[in-house]
C-alpha positions as CSV (number, residue, x, y, z in Angstrom):
1,M,8.9,8.4,15.1
2,L,6.7,5.4,14.3
3,R,3.8,4.5,16.6
4,M,2.3,1.1,16.5
5,D,-1.3,0.5,17.7
6,R,-2.6,-3.0,17.9
7,L,-6.3,-2.3,17.2
8,S,-7.2,-6.0,17.3
9,T,-5.5,-9.4,16.9
10,T,-5.7,-9.0,13.1
11,L,-5.3,-5.3,12.7
12,V,-2.4,-2.9,13.3
13,R,-2.1,0.8,12.7
14,L,1.4,2.4,12.0
15,T,1.5,6.1,12.4
16,M,4.4,8.1,11.1
17,D,5.0,10.7,13.8
18,R,8.0,12.8,12.9
19,P,7.2,16.5,13.2
20,P,6.9,18.8,11.5
21,A,6.1,16.9,8.3
22,N,6.6,13.2,9.0
23,A,9.5,13.2,6.6
24,L,10.9,9.8,5.8
25,S,14.3,9.6,7.5
26,L,16.5,6.6,7.2
27,D,15.5,5.5,10.8
28,L,11.8,5.8,9.9
29,I,12.2,3.9,6.7
30,Q,14.0,1.1,8.5
31,A,11.4,1.0,11.3
32,L,8.6,0.7,8.7
33,A,10.4,-2.1,6.9
34,D,11.2,-3.9,10.2
35,D,7.7,-3.8,11.5
36,L,6.1,-5.0,8.3
37,A,8.6,-7.9,8.1
38,R,7.9,-8.8,11.7
39,F,4.1,-8.7,11.1
40,G,4.5,-10.8,8.0
41,E,6.2,-13.5,9.9
42,E,3.2,-13.9,12.3
43,A,1.1,-17.1,11.7
44,D,-2.0,-14.9,11.6
45,A,-0.5,-11.8,10.0
46,P,-2.6,-8.6,10.6
47,A,-4.0,-6.1,8.1
48,V,-1.9,-2.9,8.4
49,I,-3.1,0.7,8.2
50,L,-0.4,3.3,7.5
51,T,-1.1,6.9,8.3
52,G,0.6,10.1,9.4
53,A,0.3,12.1,12.7
54,G,-1.6,15.4,12.6
55,E,-3.9,17.0,10.0
56,R,-1.4,18.4,7.5
57,F,1.0,15.7,6.5
58,F,0.7,12.0,5.7
59,S,4.4,12.5,4.9
60,A,6.4,15.1,3.0
61,G,8.5,12.3,1.5
62,G,12.2,11.8,1.9
63,D,14.0,14.0,4.4
64,I,15.8,16.5,2.2
65,R,18.6,16.8,4.6
66,E,19.5,13.2,4.1
67,I,18.9,13.2,0.4
68,T,21.0,16.1,-0.7
69,I,24.3,14.9,0.7
70,K,26.9,13.4,-1.6
71,A,25.7,10.4,-3.7
72,E,28.1,8.0,-2.0
73,A,26.6,8.8,1.4
74,A,23.0,8.7,0.2
75,I,23.3,5.2,-1.3
76,P,22.5,3.3,2.0
77,R,19.4,5.4,2.4
78,M,18.1,4.8,-1.1
79,R,18.9,1.1,-0.7
80,A,16.8,1.0,2.5
81,F,13.9,2.8,0.8
82,H,14.0,0.4,-2.1
83,H,13.9,-2.5,0.4
84,L,10.9,-0.9,2.1
85,L,9.1,-0.8,-1.3
86,I,9.9,-4.5,-1.8
87,T,8.5,-5.2,1.7
88,L,5.3,-3.2,1.0
89,E,4.8,-5.0,-2.3
90,G,5.3,-8.4,-0.7
91,Y,3.2,-8.0,2.4
92,R,0.7,-10.8,2.1
93,C,-2.3,-9.4,4.0
94,P,-4.3,-6.2,3.4
95,L,-2.2,-3.0,3.5
96,L,-4.1,0.3,3.6
97,C,-3.2,3.9,3.7
98,A,-5.2,6.5,5.6
99,V,-3.9,9.7,3.9
100,N,-4.5,12.5,6.3
101,G,-2.8,15.3,4.4
102,Y,0.1,15.9,2.0
103,A,1.5,12.7,0.5
104,V,4.4,13.7,-1.8
105,G,7.5,12.1,-3.2
106,G,8.4,9.0,-1.3
107,A,5.2,9.1,0.6
108,L,3.2,8.9,-2.6
109,E,5.3,5.8,-3.5
110,L,4.2,4.2,-0.2
111,A,0.5,4.8,-1.1
112,L,1.0,3.3,-4.6
113,F,1.9,0.0,-3.0
114,A,-1.2,0.0,-0.7
115,D,-4.1,-2.3,-1.5
116,Y,-6.6,0.4,-0.6
117,V,-6.2,4.1,-0.1
118,V,-8.7,6.3,1.9
119,A,-7.9,10.0,1.8
120,S,-9.2,13.0,3.7
121,D,-10.8,15.6,1.5
122,S,-7.9,18.0,2.0
123,A,-5.2,15.5,1.1
124,R,-2.8,16.4,-1.8
125,F,-0.6,14.1,-3.8
126,G,2.4,14.5,-6.1
127,F,6.0,13.9,-7.2
128,P,7.7,17.2,-6.9
129,E,11.2,15.8,-7.3
130,I,11.8,17.1,-10.8
131,N,11.4,20.6,-9.4
132,H,13.9,19.9,-6.6
133,G,16.8,18.4,-8.5
134,L,15.8,14.8,-7.5
135,L,14.2,11.7,-8.8
136,P,11.8,9.2,-7.2
137,A,12.9,5.6,-6.8
138,A,12.8,3.7,-10.1
139,K,10.6,1.0,-8.4
140,G,8.2,3.7,-7.3
141,M,8.0,5.2,-10.8
142,R,7.3,1.8,-12.3
143,Q,4.5,1.3,-9.8
144,A,3.0,4.6,-10.7
145,M,2.9,3.6,-14.3
146,S,1.4,0.2,-13.4
147,R,-1.2,1.6,-11.1
148,L,-2.2,4.8,-12.8
149,G,-1.3,4.2,-16.4
150,R,1.6,5.9,-18.3
151,R,-0.2,9.2,-19.1
152,A,-1.3,9.9,-15.5
153,A,2.2,8.9,-14.2
154,E,3.8,11.2,-16.7
155,R,1.6,14.1,-15.7
156,L,2.7,13.7,-12.0
157,L,6.3,13.0,-12.7
158,Y,7.0,15.5,-15.5
159,S,5.2,18.4,-14.0
160,G,6.0,18.0,-10.3
161,E,2.6,19.5,-9.5
162,L,0.4,18.4,-6.7
163,V,-3.2,17.2,-7.3
164,S,-6.2,17.2,-5.0
165,A,-7.7,14.1,-3.5
166,Q,-10.5,14.3,-6.0
167,E,-8.0,14.4,-8.9
168,A,-6.1,11.5,-7.4
169,Q,-9.3,9.5,-7.2
170,A,-10.0,10.1,-10.8
171,M,-6.5,8.9,-11.6
172,G,-7.1,5.7,-9.7
173,L,-4.7,6.5,-6.9
174,V,-7.4,7.0,-4.2
175,D,-10.2,4.6,-3.5
176,E,-12.3,6.7,-1.2
177,I,-12.5,10.3,0.0
178,V,-13.9,11.2,3.5
179,G,-13.7,14.1,5.9
180,F,-10.7,14.2,8.1
181,H,-12.6,13.2,11.3
182,D,-14.0,10.1,9.6
183,L,-10.7,9.0,8.1
184,Q,-9.4,6.6,10.7
185,D,-12.8,5.0,11.3
186,R,-13.5,4.4,7.7
187,T,-10.1,3.0,6.9
188,R,-10.4,0.7,9.9
189,A,-13.8,-0.5,8.6
190,V,-12.4,-1.3,5.2
191,A,-9.4,-3.1,6.7
192,E,-11.6,-5.2,9.0
193,T,-13.8,-6.2,6.0
194,L,-10.7,-7.2,3.9
195,R,-9.1,-9.1,6.7
196,L,-12.2,-11.3,7.0
197,K,-11.4,-12.7,3.5
198,D,-9.5,-15.9,3.0
199,M,-5.9,-14.7,3.4
200,H,-4.5,-17.6,1.4
201,L,-6.6,-16.5,-1.6
202,F,-6.0,-12.8,-0.9
203,S,-2.2,-13.2,-0.8
204,A,-2.4,-15.3,-4.0
205,I,-4.2,-12.5,-5.8
206,K,-1.6,-10.0,-4.5
207,R,1.3,-12.2,-5.6
208,T,-0.3,-12.6,-9.1
209,F,-0.7,-8.9,-9.5
210,N,3.0,-8.4,-8.7
211,E,4.4,-11.3,-10.7
212,A,2.1,-11.7,-13.7
213,P,3.3,-8.8,-15.8
214,R,6.8,-10.4,-16.0
215,M,5.6,-14.0,-16.6
216,T,5.1,-15.9,-19.8
217,D,1.9,-17.6,-20.7
218,E,3.4,-21.0,-19.8
219,E,4.4,-19.7,-16.4
220,L,0.9,-18.2,-15.9
221,E,-0.7,-21.5,-16.7
222,A,1.6,-23.3,-14.2
223,L,0.8,-20.7,-11.5
224,T,-3.0,-21.1,-12.2
225,L,-2.8,-24.9,-11.8
226,S,-0.6,-24.7,-8.7
227,D,-3.1,-22.3,-7.1
228,M,-6.0,-24.5,-8.1
229,Q,-4.5,-27.5,-6.5
230,D,-4.0,-25.5,-3.3
231,Y,-7.5,-24.0,-3.0
232,L,-9.3,-27.2,-4.1
233,N,-7.5,-29.2,-1.4
234,R,-8.0,-26.8,1.5
235,E,-10.8,-27.3,4.0
236,E,-11.4,-23.6,4.4
237,T,-12.0,-23.0,0.7
238,A,-14.1,-26.2,0.4
239,A,-16.3,-24.9,3.2
240,A,-16.8,-21.6,1.4
241,R,-17.8,-23.3,-1.8
242,E,-20.3,-25.5,0.1
243,Q,-21.9,-22.5,1.7
244,F,-22.2,-20.8,-1.7
245,L,-23.9,-23.9,-3.1
246,Q,-26.3,-24.1,-0.2
247,R,-27.3,-20.5,-0.6
248,K,-27.9,-21.0,-4.3
249,A,-30.1,-24.1,-3.5
250,R,-32.2,-22.1,-1.0
251,Q,-32.7,-19.3,-3.4
252,Q,-33.8,-21.7,-6.2
253,H,-36.3,-23.3,-3.8
254,G,-37.7,-20.1,-2.4
């Protein structure tokens, strides 16, 4: 259902493997949230790549058999999915999606919370819920508007149509498009590059992206000063600044 491959001490790949379409069952949703929470508790938390098994589906989104039951019975599942989105949003290290095929509905919501999305050239994206008597999670719709802008989000949500990887890239949903056979290697290369960054600074940037839209100017100033005290007092960031100054000095003196 969910395969975990520890590619290195600082890189993990999670593969949704639930034939035929890697649909998001309650068990799969909970497994994703549990694994991410566990990784986040590690002292040296890894970068995470999320992908799907096979060539056709990253994931077909929510398992329709679980969604179309009575509302009272579906509430625990939707709460679990909302919790998964919170966990994705709060994951402090690089989170990447290697989209190997269709990423629709809830699966598109997962990609919207990734820091970097690499898609195969045959991938397709969309929110078909309006055509199926359903709605995406409100948190996912808000993220679509934040990431893509209101017009692009409206296009996907109101029409229910699927778009190509190329159209998704133009919208800002996809960062890179590669052939299917290059997908995992390219995503791994990006993940390894991002994981080499200072994770204290990386996580501070992610936190600010998430929190800043709901903060006042006074709160933003306080956050800036708090972060400044942290990075000016840390040995790792001091070393990075010293290396930068030394490079500048060498360049100036030929």
